[in-house]
DSSP file (Angstrom, degrees, kcal/mol; ACC not computed):
  #  RESIDUE AA STRUCTURE BP1 BP2  ACC     N-H-->O    O-->H-N    N-H-->O    O-->H-N    TCO  KAPPA ALPHA  PHI   PSI    X-CA   Y-CA   Z-CA
    1    1 A M              0   0    0      0, 0.0     2,-0.3     0, 0.0    33,-0.2   0.000 360.0 360.0 360.0 148.7   55.3 -205.4   25.4
    2    2 A I  E     -a   34   0A   0     31,-1.9    33,-3.5    26,-0.1     2,-0.3  -0.849 360.0-140.9-123.5 167.7   52.0 -203.6   25.0
    3    3 A S  E     -a   35   0A   0     -2,-0.3     2,-0.3    31,-0.2    33,-0.2  -0.948  14.0-156.5-122.3 148.1   50.3 -200.7   26.8
    4    4 A I        -     0   0    0     31,-1.3    33,-0.4    -2,-0.3     2,-0.1  -0.895  14.4-120.5-125.1 156.7   46.7 -200.3   27.6
    5    5 A D     >  -     0   0    0     -2,-0.3     4,-1.8    31,-0.1     3,-0.2  -0.378  36.3-102.7 -81.4 165.5   44.3 -197.4   28.3
    6    6 A T  H  > S+     0   0    0      1,-0.2     4,-2.7     2,-0.2     5,-0.2   0.892 119.8  56.0 -58.9 -43.8   42.4 -196.9   31.5
    7    7 A N  H  > S+     0   0    0      1,-0.2     4,-2.3     2,-0.2    -1,-0.2   0.874 106.0  50.2 -65.0 -36.6   39.2 -198.1   30.0
    8    8 A V  H  > S+     0   0    0     -3,-0.2     4,-2.1     2,-0.2    -1,-0.2   0.929 112.1  47.2 -67.4 -43.0   40.7 -201.4   28.9
    9    9 A L  H  X S+     0   0    0     -4,-1.8     4,-2.9     1,-0.2    -2,-0.2   0.903 112.2  51.4 -61.9 -41.0   42.1 -202.0   32.5
   10   10 A L  H  X S+     0   0    0     -4,-2.7     4,-3.2     1,-0.2     5,-0.4   0.924 109.2  47.8 -65.0 -41.4   38.8 -201.1   34.0
   11   11 A R  H  X S+     0   0    0     -4,-2.3     4,-1.9    -5,-0.2     6,-0.3   0.904 112.8  51.3 -68.5 -33.6   36.8 -203.5   31.8
   12   12 A Y  H  < S+     0   0    0     -4,-2.1    -2,-0.2    -5,-0.2    -1,-0.2   0.951 117.7  38.3 -61.0 -50.2   39.4 -206.2   32.7
   13   13 A L  H  < S+     0   0    0     -4,-2.9    -2,-0.2     1,-0.2    -1,-0.2   0.887 125.3  34.2 -68.2 -41.0   39.0 -205.5   36.4
   14   14 A L  H  < S-     0   0    0     -4,-3.2    -3,-0.2    -5,-0.2    -1,-0.2   0.707  77.3-154.1 -93.6 -22.4   35.3 -204.9   36.7
   15   15 A A     <  +     0   0    0     -4,-1.9     3,-0.1    -5,-0.4    -4,-0.1   0.856  46.7 139.7  46.0  41.6   33.9 -207.3   34.1
   16   16 A D        +     0   0    0      1,-0.2     2,-0.4    -6,-0.2    -1,-0.1   0.401  65.1  47.3 -96.7   2.8   30.9 -204.9   33.8
   17   17 A D  S  > S-     0   0    0     -6,-0.3     4,-3.3     1,-0.1     5,-0.3  -0.872  74.8-156.9-138.6 102.1   30.7 -205.3   30.1
   18   18 A A  H  > S+     0   0    0     -2,-0.4     4,-2.1     1,-0.2     5,-0.2   0.861  90.7  45.9 -52.6 -43.2   30.9 -208.9   28.9
   19   19 A V  H  > S+     0   0    0      2,-0.2     4,-1.7     1,-0.2    -1,-0.2   0.968 118.0  40.9 -61.7 -54.0   32.1 -208.2   25.5
   20   20 A Q  H  > S+     0   0    0      1,-0.2     4,-2.7     2,-0.2     5,-0.2   0.853 112.5  56.0 -67.2 -36.1   34.7 -205.7   26.4
   21   21 A H  H  X S+     0   0    0     -4,-3.3     4,-3.2     1,-0.2    -1,-0.2   0.929 107.5  48.7 -58.5 -46.7   35.8 -207.7   29.4
   22   22 A A  H  X S+     0   0    0     -4,-2.1     4,-2.0    -5,-0.3    -1,-0.2   0.849 113.3  47.1 -64.8 -35.1   36.4 -210.8   27.2
   23   23 A K  H  X S+     0   0    0     -4,-1.7     4,-2.1     2,-0.2    -2,-0.2   0.909 114.8  46.2 -73.3 -41.5   38.5 -208.7   24.7
   24   24 A A  H  X S+     0   0    0     -4,-2.7     4,-2.6     2,-0.2     5,-0.3   0.937 114.0  48.2 -60.5 -50.1   40.4 -207.0   27.6
   25   25 A K  H  X S+     0   0    0     -4,-3.2     4,-2.5    -5,-0.2     5,-0.2   0.913 112.4  49.0 -61.0 -44.5   41.0 -210.4   29.3
   26   26 A S  H  X S+     0   0    0     -4,-2.0     4,-1.1     1,-0.2    -1,-0.2   0.895 112.8  46.6 -64.1 -41.4   42.2 -212.0   26.0
   27   27 A L  H  < S+     0   0    0     -4,-2.1    -1,-0.2     1,-0.2    -2,-0.2   0.900 116.2  44.4 -66.2 -41.2   44.6 -209.2   25.2
   28   28 A I  H >< S+     0   0    0     -4,-2.6     3,-0.7     1,-0.2    -2,-0.2   0.883 117.5  43.0 -75.3 -39.4   46.1 -209.0   28.7
   29   29 A K  H 3< S+     0   0    0     -4,-2.5    -1,-0.2    -5,-0.3    -2,-0.2   0.662 111.7  53.8 -81.2 -14.7   46.5 -212.8   29.1
   30   30 A N  T 3< S+     0   0    0     -4,-1.1     2,-0.3    -5,-0.2    -1,-0.2   0.280  97.2  77.4-105.9  12.4   47.8 -213.5   25.6
   31   31 A K  S <  S-     0   0    0     -3,-0.7     3,-0.1    -4,-0.2    -4,-0.0  -0.866  79.1-126.8-117.5 156.0   50.7 -211.0   25.7
   32   32 A C  S    S-     0   0    0     -2,-0.3     2,-0.3     1,-0.2    -1,-0.1   0.875  89.4  -1.6 -70.0 -37.1   54.0 -211.3   27.4
   33   33 A S        -     0   0    0      2,-0.0   -31,-1.9    41,-0.0     2,-0.5  -0.989  60.4-154.4-152.2 144.3   53.9 -208.1   29.4
   34   34 A V  E     -ab   2  73A   0     38,-2.2    40,-2.7    -2,-0.3     2,-0.4  -0.985  18.7-137.0-127.0 120.8   51.3 -205.2   29.6
   35   35 A L  E     -ab   3  74A   0    -33,-3.5   -31,-1.3    -2,-0.5     2,-0.6  -0.643  13.5-167.4 -73.3 121.0   52.5 -201.7   30.6
   36   36 A I  E     - b   0  75A   0     38,-2.5    40,-0.7    -2,-0.4   -31,-0.1  -0.944  17.9-150.7-107.2 106.0   50.3 -199.9   33.1
   37   37 A T     >  -     0   0    0     -2,-0.6     4,-2.3   -33,-0.4     5,-0.2  -0.288  26.1-107.1 -73.1 164.9   51.6 -196.3   33.1
   38   38 A D  H  > S+     0   0    0      1,-0.2     4,-2.9     2,-0.2     5,-0.2   0.886 120.8  52.9 -55.6 -41.5   51.3 -194.1   36.2
   39   39 A V  H  > S+     0   0    0      1,-0.2     4,-2.7     2,-0.2     5,-0.2   0.938 109.0  48.2 -61.0 -46.7   48.5 -192.1   34.5
   40   40 A V  H  > S+     0   0    0      2,-0.2     4,-1.8     1,-0.2    -1,-0.2   0.889 113.3  47.7 -62.8 -39.0   46.5 -195.2   33.8
   41   41 A L  H  X S+     0   0    0     -4,-2.3     4,-2.6     2,-0.2     5,-0.2   0.932 113.3  47.8 -64.9 -46.9   46.9 -196.4   37.3
   42   42 A A  H  X S+     0   0    0     -4,-2.9     4,-2.2     1,-0.2    -2,-0.2   0.880 113.3  48.0 -67.1 -37.1   46.0 -193.1   38.8
   43   43 A E  H  X S+     0   0    0     -4,-2.7     4,-2.3    -5,-0.2    -1,-0.2   0.850 111.1  51.5 -67.6 -34.1   42.9 -192.8   36.5
   44   44 A T  H  X S+     0   0    0     -4,-1.8     4,-2.6    -5,-0.2    -2,-0.2   0.952 111.9  44.6 -67.8 -48.3   41.8 -196.3   37.4
   45   45 A V  H  X S+     0   0    0     -4,-2.6     4,-2.1     2,-0.2     5,-0.2   0.934 111.6  55.6 -60.9 -46.4   42.0 -195.7   41.1
   46   46 A W  H  < S+     0   0    0     -4,-2.2     4,-0.5     1,-0.2    -1,-0.2   0.910 111.4  44.3 -47.0 -51.1   40.2 -192.3   40.6
   47   47 A T  H >< S+     0   0    0     -4,-2.3     6,-0.6     1,-0.2     3,-0.6   0.851 110.8  52.0 -68.3 -36.1   37.4 -194.2   38.8
   48   48 A L  H 3< S+     0   0    0     -4,-2.6     7,-2.8     1,-0.2    -1,-0.2   0.829 112.8  44.8 -70.6 -28.9   37.1 -196.9   41.3
   49   49 A T  T 3< S+     0   0    0     -4,-2.1    -1,-0.2     5,-0.3    -2,-0.2   0.482  98.1 101.1 -91.6  -5.8   36.8 -194.5   44.2
   50   50 A G  S <> S-     0   0    0     -3,-0.6     4,-3.0    -4,-0.5     5,-0.2  -0.007  94.3 -84.0 -71.7-177.7   34.3 -192.3   42.4
   51   51 A K  T  4 S+     0   0    0      1,-0.2    -1,-0.1     2,-0.2    -4,-0.1   0.804 121.8  54.9 -60.5 -33.2   30.6 -192.2   42.8
   52   52 A R  T  4 S+     0   0    0     -5,-0.2    -1,-0.2     1,-0.1    -4,-0.1   0.959 127.5  15.5 -70.1 -49.8   29.8 -195.1   40.4
   53   53 A Y  T  4 S-     0   0    0     -6,-0.6    -2,-0.2     2,-0.1    -1,-0.1   0.754  80.4-166.1-100.1 -26.4   32.0 -197.7   42.0
   54   54 A N     <  +     0   0    0     -4,-3.0    -5,-0.3    -7,-0.3     2,-0.2   0.777  15.8 178.4  50.5  43.4   32.7 -196.1   45.5
   55   55 A L        -     0   0    0     -7,-2.8    -1,-0.2    -5,-0.2     2,-0.1  -0.506  20.9-134.3 -72.3 144.1   35.6 -198.4   46.5
   56   56 A D     >  -     0   0    0     -2,-0.2     4,-2.3     1,-0.1     5,-0.2  -0.371  29.3 -92.5 -92.3 178.3   37.1 -197.6   49.8
   57   57 A K  H  > S+     0   0    0      1,-0.2     4,-2.5     2,-0.2     5,-0.2   0.896 123.7  53.6 -57.5 -43.6   40.8 -197.4   50.6
   58   58 A A  H  > S+     0   0    0      1,-0.2     4,-1.7     2,-0.2    -1,-0.2   0.897 110.9  46.8 -58.4 -45.7   41.1 -200.9   51.7
   59   59 A A  H  > S+     0   0    0      1,-0.2     4,-1.9     2,-0.2    -1,-0.2   0.853 110.8  52.1 -67.3 -34.6   39.5 -202.2   48.4
   60   60 A V  H  X S+     0   0    0     -4,-2.3     4,-2.7     2,-0.2     5,-0.2   0.906 107.6  52.4 -67.8 -38.9   41.7 -200.0   46.3
   61   61 A C  H  X S+     0   0    0     -4,-2.5     4,-2.5    -5,-0.2     5,-0.2   0.887 108.1  51.5 -60.6 -39.0   44.8 -201.4   48.1
   62   62 A V  H  X S+     0   0    0     -4,-1.7     4,-2.2    -5,-0.2    -1,-0.2   0.913 111.4  47.3 -63.4 -41.4   43.6 -204.9   47.3
   63   63 A V  H  X S+     0   0    0     -4,-1.9     4,-1.9     2,-0.2    -2,-0.2   0.942 114.3  45.5 -66.6 -46.2   43.2 -204.0   43.6
   64   64 A V  H  X S+     0   0    0     -4,-2.7     4,-2.8     2,-0.2    -2,-0.2   0.930 112.3  50.5 -67.0 -42.5   46.6 -202.3   43.3
   65   65 A R  H  X S+     0   0    0     -4,-2.5     4,-2.8     1,-0.2     5,-0.2   0.920 109.4  53.9 -58.5 -43.1   48.4 -205.1   45.2
   66   66 A G  H  X S+     0   0    0     -4,-2.2     4,-1.0    -5,-0.2    -1,-0.2   0.880 109.1  47.7 -61.5 -37.4   46.7 -207.6   42.8
   67   67 A L  H  < S+     0   0    0     -4,-1.9     3,-0.4     2,-0.2     6,-0.4   0.930 112.1  49.3 -63.8 -49.0   48.0 -205.7   39.8
   68   68 A I  H  < S+     0   0    0     -4,-2.8    -2,-0.2     1,-0.2    -1,-0.2   0.891 113.5  45.1 -60.9 -40.6   51.5 -205.6   41.2
   69   69 A S  H  < S+     0   0    0     -4,-2.8     2,-0.7    -5,-0.2    -1,-0.2   0.650  90.2  98.2 -77.3 -16.1   51.5 -209.3   42.0
   70   70 A D    ><  -     0   0    0     -4,-1.0     3,-2.1    -3,-0.4    -4,-0.0  -0.626  68.7-147.1 -78.0 115.2   50.1 -210.3   38.6
   71   71 A G  T 3  S+     0   0    0     -2,-0.7    -1,-0.2     1,-0.3    -4,-0.1   0.650  90.6  73.0 -55.2 -17.7   52.9 -211.3   36.4
   72   72 A A  T 3  S+     0   0    0    -39,-0.1   -38,-2.2    -5,-0.0     2,-0.3   0.761  90.7  71.3 -67.5 -25.5   51.0 -209.9   33.3
   73   73 A F  E <   -b   34   0A   0     -3,-2.1     2,-0.3    -6,-0.4   -38,-0.2  -0.728  53.4-176.8-108.2 142.6   51.7 -206.3   34.3
   74   74 A I  E     -b   35   0A   0    -40,-2.7   -38,-2.5    -2,-0.3     2,-0.3  -0.894  13.9-151.5-124.9 159.7   54.7 -204.1   34.4
   75   75 A F  E     -b   36   0A   0     -2,-0.3     3,-0.4   -40,-0.2   -38,-0.2  -0.848  31.7-107.5-126.9 163.7   54.8 -200.5   35.7
   76   76 A E  S    S-     0   0    0    -40,-0.7     2,-0.2     1,-0.3    -1,-0.1   0.922 113.2  -5.2 -57.2 -40.6   56.9 -197.5   34.9
   77   77 A N     >  -     0   0    0      1,-0.1     4,-2.2    -3,-0.0     3,-0.4  -0.751  64.8-162.5-154.5 104.6   58.6 -198.0   38.3
   78   78 A S  H  > S+     0   0    0     -3,-0.4     4,-2.3    -2,-0.2     5,-0.2   0.823  92.5  55.5 -54.9 -38.4   57.3 -200.8   40.5
   79   79 A Q  H  > S+     0   0    0      2,-0.2     4,-2.9     1,-0.2    -1,-0.2   0.893 106.2  50.3 -66.0 -40.8   59.1 -199.3   43.6
   80   80 A V  H  > S+     0   0    0     -3,-0.4     4,-3.1     2,-0.2     5,-0.2   0.951 112.5  47.7 -60.3 -52.2   57.5 -195.9   43.1
   81   81 A I  H  X S+     0   0    0     -4,-2.2     4,-2.1     1,-0.2    -2,-0.2   0.878 112.4  48.6 -60.1 -38.2   54.1 -197.6   42.9
   82   82 A W  H  X S+     0   0    0     -4,-2.3     4,-2.6     2,-0.2    -2,-0.2   0.933 112.6  47.5 -65.9 -47.1   54.7 -199.7   45.9
   83   83 A S  H  X S+     0   0    0     -4,-2.9     4,-2.4     1,-0.2    -2,-0.2   0.901 112.7  49.6 -62.5 -39.8   55.9 -196.7   47.9
   84   84 A A  H  X S+     0   0    0     -4,-3.1     4,-2.7    -5,-0.2    -1,-0.2   0.926 111.3  49.9 -64.1 -41.2   52.8 -194.7   46.8
   85   85 A L  H  X S+     0   0    0     -4,-2.1     4,-3.1    -5,-0.2    -2,-0.2   0.921 111.4  47.4 -64.4 -43.8   50.6 -197.5   47.8
   86   86 A C  H  X S+     0   0    0     -4,-2.6     4,-2.1     2,-0.2    -1,-0.2   0.933 113.6  47.0 -65.9 -43.3   52.2 -197.9   51.2
   87   87 A D  H  X S+     0   0    0     -4,-2.4     4,-1.6     2,-0.2    -2,-0.2   0.922 114.0  49.6 -61.3 -46.1   52.0 -194.1   51.9
   88   88 A Y  H  < S+     0   0    0     -4,-2.7     3,-0.2     1,-0.2    -2,-0.2   0.932 112.8  47.1 -56.3 -50.3   48.3 -194.1   50.7
   89   89 A E  H  < S+     0   0    0     -4,-3.1    -1,-0.2     1,-0.2    -2,-0.2   0.853 117.5  41.5 -63.6 -38.8   47.5 -197.1   52.9
   90   90 A E  H  < S+     0   0    0     -4,-2.1    -1,-0.2    -5,-0.2    -2,-0.2   0.641  88.8 110.3 -85.8 -17.3   49.1 -195.6   56.0
   91   91 A A     <  -     0   0    0     -4,-1.6     2,-0.3    -3,-0.2    40,-0.1  -0.258  55.2-146.8 -63.5 144.5   47.9 -192.0   55.6
   92   92 A K        -     0   0    0     38,-0.1    41,-0.1     1,-0.1     2,-0.1  -0.773  30.2 -88.5-105.4 154.9   45.4 -190.6   58.1
   93   93 A A        -     0   0    0     -2,-0.3     2,-0.5     5,-0.1     5,-0.2  -0.400  36.3-152.4 -62.3 141.5   42.8 -188.1   57.3
   94   94 A V  B >  S-C   97   0B   0      3,-2.6     3,-1.8     1,-0.1    36,-0.2  -0.978  76.7 -17.5-118.8 116.1   43.8 -184.5   57.8
   95   95 A S  T 3  S-     0   0    0     -2,-0.5    -1,-0.1     1,-0.3     3,-0.1   0.868 130.5 -52.9  52.1  39.7   41.1 -182.0   58.7
   96   96 A G  T 3  S+     0   0    0      1,-0.2     2,-0.5    -3,-0.0    -1,-0.3   0.396 114.9 117.8  84.9  -3.8   38.6 -184.6   57.5
   97   97 A K  B <   -C   94   0B   0     -3,-1.8    -3,-2.6    -5,-0.1    -1,-0.2  -0.892  54.8-143.1-107.6 121.8   40.3 -185.1   54.1
   98   98 A E        -     0   0    0     -2,-0.5     2,-0.3    -5,-0.2    32,-0.2  -0.492  27.8-103.3 -75.2 146.0   41.8 -188.4   53.0
   99   99 A L        -     0   0    0    -11,-0.2     2,-0.2    -2,-0.2    -1,-0.1  -0.573  36.1-130.9 -68.6 130.6   45.0 -188.7   51.0
  100  100 A D     >  -     0   0    0     -2,-0.3     4,-1.8     1,-0.1     5,-0.2  -0.574  10.1-129.3 -79.4 143.6   44.2 -189.5   47.4
  101  101 A F  H  > S+     0   0    0      1,-0.2     4,-2.7    -2,-0.2     5,-0.2   0.904 109.3  57.9 -59.6 -39.6   46.2 -192.3   45.8
  102  102 A A  H  > S+     0   0    0      1,-0.2     4,-1.8     2,-0.2    -1,-0.2   0.871 105.4  49.2 -60.2 -38.2   47.1 -190.0   42.9
  103  103 A D  H  > S+     0   0    0      2,-0.2     4,-2.2     1,-0.2    -1,-0.2   0.884 109.5  51.8 -68.7 -39.0   48.7 -187.4   45.3
  104  104 A S  H  X S+     0   0    0     -4,-1.8     4,-2.4     1,-0.2     5,-0.2   0.914 112.2  47.6 -62.0 -44.3   50.7 -190.2   46.9
  105  105 A L  H  X S+     0   0    0     -4,-2.7     4,-2.4     2,-0.2    -2,-0.2   0.864 109.4  52.0 -64.1 -36.2   51.9 -191.3   43.5
  106  106 A I  H  X S+     0   0    0     -4,-1.8     4,-2.2     2,-0.2    -2,-0.2   0.905 112.2  45.5 -68.3 -43.4   52.8 -187.8   42.5
  107  107 A V  H  X S+     0   0    0     -4,-2.2     4,-2.0     2,-0.2    -2,-0.2   0.957 116.2  46.0 -67.8 -48.0   54.9 -187.2   45.6
  108  108 A N  H  X S+     0   0    0     -4,-2.4     4,-2.0     1,-0.2    -2,-0.2   0.901 112.6  49.6 -60.7 -42.0   56.6 -190.5   45.3
  109  109 A K  H  X S+     0   0    0     -4,-2.4     4,-2.9    -5,-0.2     5,-0.2   0.874 107.2  56.3 -65.2 -39.3   57.3 -190.1   41.6
  110  110 A S  H  X S+     0   0    0     -4,-2.2     4,-2.5     1,-0.2     5,-0.2   0.925 108.0  48.0 -57.8 -46.5   58.7 -186.6   42.3
  111  111 A H  H  X S+     0   0    0     -4,-2.0     4,-2.1     1,-0.2    -2,-0.2   0.918 112.7  48.6 -58.4 -44.2   61.3 -188.2   44.8
  112  112 A F  H  X S+     0   0    0     -4,-2.0     4,-2.7     2,-0.2    -2,-0.2   0.927 112.4  46.5 -64.1 -47.2   62.2 -190.8   42.3
  113  113 A V  H  X S+     0   0    0     -4,-2.9     4,-1.8     2,-0.2     6,-0.2   0.919 112.1  51.4 -65.5 -41.6   62.7 -188.3   39.3
  114  114 A A  H  <>S+     0   0    0     -4,-2.5     5,-3.2    -5,-0.2     3,-0.2   0.942 115.4  42.0 -59.7 -44.7   64.7 -185.9   41.5
  115  115 A E  H ><5S+     0   0    0     -4,-2.1     3,-1.5     3,-0.2    -1,-0.2   0.874 109.3  59.6 -69.3 -36.0   67.0 -188.8   42.6
  116  116 A D  H 3<5S+     0   0    0     -4,-2.7    -1,-0.2     1,-0.3    -2,-0.2   0.816 107.0  46.5 -62.3 -33.4   67.0 -190.2   39.0
  117  117 A I  T 3<5S-     0   0    0     -4,-1.8    -1,-0.3    -3,-0.2    -2,-0.2   0.255 127.1 -98.6 -93.9  10.7   68.6 -186.9   37.8
  118  118 A G  T < 5S+     0   0    0     -3,-1.5    -3,-0.2     1,-0.3     2,-0.2   0.744  91.8  96.1  81.8  22.7   71.1 -186.8   40.5
  119  119 A S      < -     0   0    0     -5,-3.2     2,-0.3    -6,-0.2    -1,-0.3  -0.539  64.4-123.2-120.3-169.0   69.3 -184.4   42.8
  120  120 A S        -     0   0    0     -2,-0.2     2,-0.8    -3,-0.1    -9,-0.1  -0.993  23.5-113.8-137.9 152.6   67.0 -184.6   45.8
  121  121 A L        -     0   0    0     -2,-0.3     3,-0.1     1,-0.2   -10,-0.1  -0.724  27.6-177.1 -88.3 115.6   63.6 -183.3   46.4
  122  122 A S        -     0   0    0     -2,-0.8     2,-0.3     1,-0.3    -1,-0.2   0.753  66.7  -4.7 -84.4 -23.3   63.8 -180.6   49.0
  123  123 A A        -     0   0    0      2,-0.0     2,-0.4    12,-0.0    -1,-0.3  -0.975  50.4-157.2-163.7 151.2   60.1 -179.9   49.2
  124  124 A F  E     -d  137   0C   0     12,-2.5    14,-3.1    -2,-0.3     2,-0.3  -0.994  21.6-157.2-130.8 131.4   56.7 -180.7   47.5
  125  125 A Y  E     +d  138   0C   0     -2,-0.4     2,-0.3    12,-0.2    14,-0.2  -0.826  19.3 157.2-114.8 145.3   53.9 -178.3   47.8
  126  126 A S  E     -d  139   0C   0     12,-1.8    14,-1.7    -2,-0.3    -2,-0.0  -0.978  45.0-130.2-154.6 158.4   50.1 -178.7   47.5
  127  127 A F  S    S+     0   0    0     -2,-0.3     2,-0.7    12,-0.2    12,-0.1   0.559  86.1  97.7 -87.1 -11.6   47.0 -177.0   48.7
  128  128 A D    >   -     0   0    0      1,-0.2     3,-1.1    10,-0.1     4,-0.4  -0.703  63.2-158.7 -84.4 116.4   45.8 -180.4   49.9
  129  129 A K  G >  S+     0   0    0     -2,-0.7     3,-1.2     1,-0.3     4,-0.3   0.773  87.5  66.5 -67.4 -27.3   46.5 -180.7   53.6
  130  130 A A  G >  S+     0   0    0      1,-0.2     3,-1.0   -36,-0.2    -1,-0.3   0.823  93.0  64.0 -63.5 -27.4   46.4 -184.5   53.6
  131  131 A V  G X  S+     0   0    0     -3,-1.1     3,-2.0     1,-0.2    -1,-0.2   0.752  81.8  79.9 -63.0 -26.1   49.6 -184.4   51.5
  132  132 A T  G <  S+     0   0    0     -3,-1.2     5,-0.3    -4,-0.4    -1,-0.2   0.652  79.3  66.9 -61.2 -16.9   51.5 -182.8   54.3
  133  133 A Q  G <  S+     0   0    0     -3,-1.0    -1,-0.3    -4,-0.3     2,-0.2   0.560  85.9  90.8 -79.8  -8.9   52.1 -186.1   56.0
  134  134 A L  S X  S-     0   0    0     -3,-2.0     3,-1.9     1,-0.1   -30,-0.0  -0.541  97.3 -71.2 -89.4 158.6   54.2 -187.4   53.2
  135  135 A K  T 3  S-     0   0    0      1,-0.3    -1,-0.1    -2,-0.2     3,-0.1  -0.187 113.7  -9.9 -53.4 125.9   58.1 -186.9   53.0
  136  136 A N  T 3  S+     0   0    0      1,-0.2   -12,-2.5   -13,-0.1     2,-0.4   0.650  99.0 142.7  59.2  20.4   59.1 -183.3   52.4
  137  137 A A  E <   +d  124   0C   0     -3,-1.9     2,-0.3    -5,-0.3   -12,-0.2  -0.772  24.3 178.7 -97.9 137.8   55.5 -182.2   51.6
  138  138 A G  E     -d  125   0C   0    -14,-3.1   -12,-1.8    -2,-0.4     2,-0.4  -0.875  22.7-124.9-129.7 163.3   54.1 -178.9   52.7
  139  139 A S  E      d  126   0C   0     -2,-0.3   -12,-0.2   -14,-0.2   -10,-0.1  -0.842 360.0 360.0-110.3 148.4   50.9 -177.1   52.4
  140  140 A L              0   0    0    -14,-1.7   -13,-0.2    -2,-0.4    -1,-0.1   0.432 360.0 360.0 -96.4 360.0   50.5 -173.6   50.9
């Protein structure tokens, strides 16, 4: 297994630099498995939705689903990624603010970690009102 940084994943996905895209593609397609950490995935989505690339929620969901279904990639916890993606996709704007994928991932990962250590997450707090629609999430 290898692991890659956000910039390698972005060059692979975007092919916006021919030399780096070729290197990233060769690396990813010639290894048995490539770990995409939660941080790398969150940074990738953040970059894709930013001012330069401006992908909307539907396009981001297509990208993440593509990564999940591509046998070259593994994740820290595929179920957490899937749950975060579903919550992100289904979330509605709250007070004009859309739920960020990173926030969805943080909440889902929090539930997973609590369960993994034999506990349960009784609450998750954020100043972001859009997060309140997720399980056990509240706003300060």
